[in-house]
Legacy VTK file of the C-alpha trace (Angstrom):
# vtk DataFile Version 3.0
C-alpha trace
ASCII
DATASET POLYDATA
POINTS 177 float
87.006 96.654 174.115
87.284 97.365 170.422
84.775 96.377 167.834
85.715 93.328 165.814
87.832 94.144 162.741
88.787 97.694 163.868
92.451 96.783 164.439
92.552 95.089 161.127
91.153 98.204 159.357
93.619 100.477 161.154
96.459 98.083 160.339
95.385 97.983 156.691
95.207 101.794 156.520
98.674 102.120 158.094
100.137 99.637 155.633
98.417 101.461 152.732
99.923 104.789 153.866
103.384 103.216 154.190
103.064 101.584 150.773
101.940 104.919 149.221
104.934 106.716 150.794
107.295 104.031 149.493
105.647 104.205 146.038
105.892 108.023 145.999
109.545 107.815 147.048
110.350 105.269 144.347
108.496 107.398 141.763
110.431 110.464 142.859
113.662 108.494 142.656
112.706 107.122 139.231
111.699 110.584 137.990
114.929 112.060 139.335
117.024 109.327 137.676
115.165 109.745 134.362
115.674 113.513 134.354
119.315 113.146 135.399
119.976 110.557 132.659
118.310 112.820 130.083
120.379 115.838 131.092
123.552 113.774 131.043
122.705 112.482 127.555
122.096 115.997 126.249
125.334 117.264 127.783
127.241 114.332 126.308
125.716 114.674 122.835
126.324 118.409 122.601
129.946 117.875 123.558
130.627 115.055 121.103
132.246 116.950 118.278
133.837 120.107 119.560
136.573 119.863 116.927
134.094 120.647 114.120
133.164 124.040 115.547
136.686 124.768 116.775
138.095 124.104 113.286
135.414 126.091 111.436
135.485 129.814 110.695
132.139 131.363 109.770
132.234 134.513 107.650
129.409 137.071 107.857
126.292 136.477 105.740
126.472 138.120 102.307
123.031 139.677 102.004
123.509 143.007 100.207
124.294 141.417 96.822
121.645 139.808 94.586
122.689 136.428 93.212
119.677 136.749 90.849
121.505 139.531 88.987
125.238 138.992 89.389
128.121 137.156 90.991
128.558 138.068 94.667
131.865 138.402 96.509
132.534 137.855 100.206
135.732 139.308 101.640
137.643 138.908 104.907
140.950 140.760 104.997
142.835 139.924 101.786
140.864 136.697 101.203
137.745 136.588 99.042
135.287 134.154 97.496
133.060 134.983 94.527
129.930 132.914 93.912
128.053 132.959 90.611
124.844 131.001 90.061
123.292 130.909 86.600
120.954 131.407 84.833
119.695 134.816 85.935
117.223 135.140 87.566
117.797 131.902 89.472
114.972 129.434 88.715
113.384 126.900 91.038
113.567 123.158 90.288
115.867 123.596 87.285
119.590 122.815 86.953
121.873 125.609 88.125
125.421 126.299 87.040
127.686 127.061 90.012
131.008 128.893 89.662
133.319 129.833 92.537
136.510 131.871 92.343
138.781 131.999 95.417
141.454 134.567 96.139
144.064 134.044 98.894
142.250 130.942 100.179
143.995 127.566 100.165
141.293 125.007 99.348
141.646 121.249 99.360
137.920 120.763 98.650
134.995 123.152 98.069
131.363 122.249 98.723
128.157 124.199 98.203
125.348 123.672 100.722
121.819 124.962 100.065
119.414 125.147 102.991
116.000 126.706 103.491
115.823 129.377 106.187
112.045 129.586 106.548
111.386 125.898 105.816
113.480 122.724 105.998
114.120 121.618 102.420
116.239 118.520 102.981
119.940 117.866 102.517
121.348 119.595 99.436
125.153 119.663 99.291
127.417 119.193 96.283
131.179 118.993 95.920
132.499 121.428 93.341
135.258 120.416 90.927
138.429 122.396 90.392
138.891 123.228 86.714
141.927 125.458 87.252
143.709 126.848 90.320
141.288 128.629 92.688
138.297 128.073 90.373
135.534 125.536 91.075
132.395 124.558 89.175
129.406 122.299 89.646
125.659 121.971 89.312
122.851 122.038 91.827
119.171 122.851 92.054
116.790 124.738 94.329
114.017 122.438 95.499
110.427 123.372 94.711
108.583 124.815 97.696
104.884 125.377 98.314
105.568 128.699 100.063
105.153 131.755 97.860
108.411 133.266 99.167
111.390 131.116 100.074
114.523 132.276 101.861
117.717 130.324 101.271
121.200 130.238 102.716
123.766 129.104 100.189
127.004 128.285 101.987
130.427 127.757 100.459
132.344 125.254 102.566
136.057 125.583 101.934
138.055 122.678 103.367
141.693 123.625 103.873
144.696 121.268 103.893
145.328 121.897 107.609
141.911 120.423 108.503
140.188 123.762 109.079
137.075 124.861 107.239
135.795 128.259 106.182
132.041 128.651 105.737
130.818 131.593 103.668
127.022 132.056 103.671
125.126 133.932 100.943
121.456 134.941 101.155
118.964 134.246 98.385
115.226 134.816 98.218
112.988 133.218 95.598
109.338 133.736 94.739
107.257 130.949 93.185
105.918 132.027 89.825
LINES 1 178
177 0 1 2 3 4 5 6 7 8 9 10 11 12 13 14 15 16 17 18 19 20 21 22 23 24 25 26 27 28 29 30 31 32 33 34 35 36 37 38 39 40 41 42 43 44 45 46 47 48 49 50 51 52 53 54 55 56 57 58 59 60 61 62 63 64 65 66 67 68 69 70 71 72 73 74 75 76 77 78 79 80 81 82 83 84 85 86 87 88 89 90 91 92 93 94 95 96 97 98 99 100 101 102 103 104 105 106 107 108 109 110 111 112 113 114 115 116 117 118 119 120 121 122 123 124 125 126 127 128 129 130 131 132 133 134 135 136 137 138 139 140 141 142 143 144 145 146 147 148 149 150 151 152 153 154 155 156 157 158 159 160 161 162 163 164 165 166 167 168 169 170 171 172 173 174 175 176
């Protein structure tokens, strides 16, 4: 004969084990579904706009020319783009004159994008105005940075009539004075 309450304790323990197994299974299922949904979202988001990268040609970074001293020219085949930023040397947090001359490039619109390489400096893109065929001008500014040395990528974005875009990056380094 069993002691009073022993069956009840064993029954309670069995139900607790079953409940724990069901809870673990539902947690595993929930964890699996959460991870799966996250992966699906990432895959969907990264595949949203394939046309932008398919329609964009990136030229090599122009790094061997100093925009602080002169206009710099990027060339691919018979096409070229010359970027001049003034005054020299290029100041921080002061208006800059931008001049772009294109050769053998059919541009519908030209933009200049300035981004920090060693620190995010916010959105800084301007549309340049055509003053004569293949010549564009505008103004911009380098944002003030607390870092002593700042590395910038200045990208010409040439929008062509056929919907394609050519991006031409130039390197610039500034030192806070």
